[in-house]
C-alpha positions, 0 to 999 in steps of 0.5 A: 547456485548452491544451498549456502546461496538459498541459506543467505537469501532467507537470512537477508529476507529475500524469499523470492530470491531464496526460491529462485535459488533452490530451483536452480538446484538439481532437485529431485522430481518430488522435491521440485514439485515441492518447490513449486508448492511453496512458489505458488503460497508465496505468489498467493500471500503477495497478492493478498497483501496487494488486496490489503487483505491480510494484517501484519501479524498474520503476513509475517506468521505466513512467510515464516512458514514459507522460509521455513519450508524451503530450509527444510528442503535444503536441510533433506538435500544435505544432513550436514549439521551446519545447515540444520543449525543455520535453519534453527538460528534463521527460525529464532531470528525470523520469530523475533523479527515478528515480534519485534515488528508487532510490538513496534506496531503497537508502540507506534499506535499510542506515540502518534504525536512524536511523527515528524510531520510536514508542514502545510499552507494554513489557507489550503482547503485540502491539506493532504498528507501522503504517506509513501506506499509500501512495496509488495512486489519485485520491482522497487518504484516510487509512485507516491512521488509521481502522484504527489507531482501530478495532483499538485500539478492538476489542482494548480492548473484548476485553482483547486485550493490544495497542498500535499505533502509527503509524510514519513514511511509507515510500515504496516499502516492501517485504518484506525491509525490514519486519522490519528497522523493526519490529526497530529500532523494538521492534515485533513487528508491522508492518502497511503497504500500499497504497490507491486510493479512488475515489468509491464505494469503498476497496481496500487492499493490505494486508500484516502481518508478526508477527515473534514467536510468541505464548505457547504455554503459554497456547494451546489443546492442540487448536491447533497450532504450524503453525496459527498460524505459517501466519498470521503473515505475509501480503497482503490485498486488501480494503475498510477493514472487512474488513481491520480484522476480518481483523487483529483475527481473527489478532490474537484467535486468537493469544491464544486467543480463539476465541470472538472470533475467530469473531465477528470473522472472521463480519464478513469478507465477502471471505473470502481465504486468511488467513481460510479457514485461521482458519476452518480452525483454528477448524473443528478445535478445536469 
């Protein structure tokens, strides 16, 4: 590998590949340490993206800075004018991409009605719009497809009134957009999130929002309004299987299927706030 490989990787938006290419070059000890620091910064950024603690604008700004540091190291290794010119062009390009991304986000917020929507069964109690998950890791996967198939299968098996459909890919999807897009598509539930797929594990940052309350007339007298509204929306940091069972538990309790909820909730290995709330509700009706 050579310096041109690093520059090409950055031009293609492949920051991880650029770091690996730079590490393969015979650098001085000082510059090797600099690459290690940049790599740590990139890893920290990816972790924050996965946790959902950073917005789109800040994400792009920090990524631009990381790429700029990589280009600086390349330029210092080679004073060739072409490399410096490429660095300048890439900097301008990255700034433009960041601005366009922000502009696209603002425009999309005002044009939710133009989103292409799937069709839902009118009789379904839960009309779930599933937004394809955004990849923030190194390996590409399609966890939303598996999640959709499993929710459909489990709902059918336990006679839960549920229709789940895949929506359009939404880059940088936010909590504020969720109910707007769901309503524009005639859905009353929306699920979205991010995933990171490594060689040995797949982790999800999954968010959900139930826009409508259940039919309270069919609910057990021991399950209060507050019990169910507390789990109407939230965030999960889980593996795929735990996410599926946790979501299905919420769907089941909203239809007063207490035994089904207990069974599915018992399969959630990493219980979070929403799961503990469900446990509390179930213990209260015993």
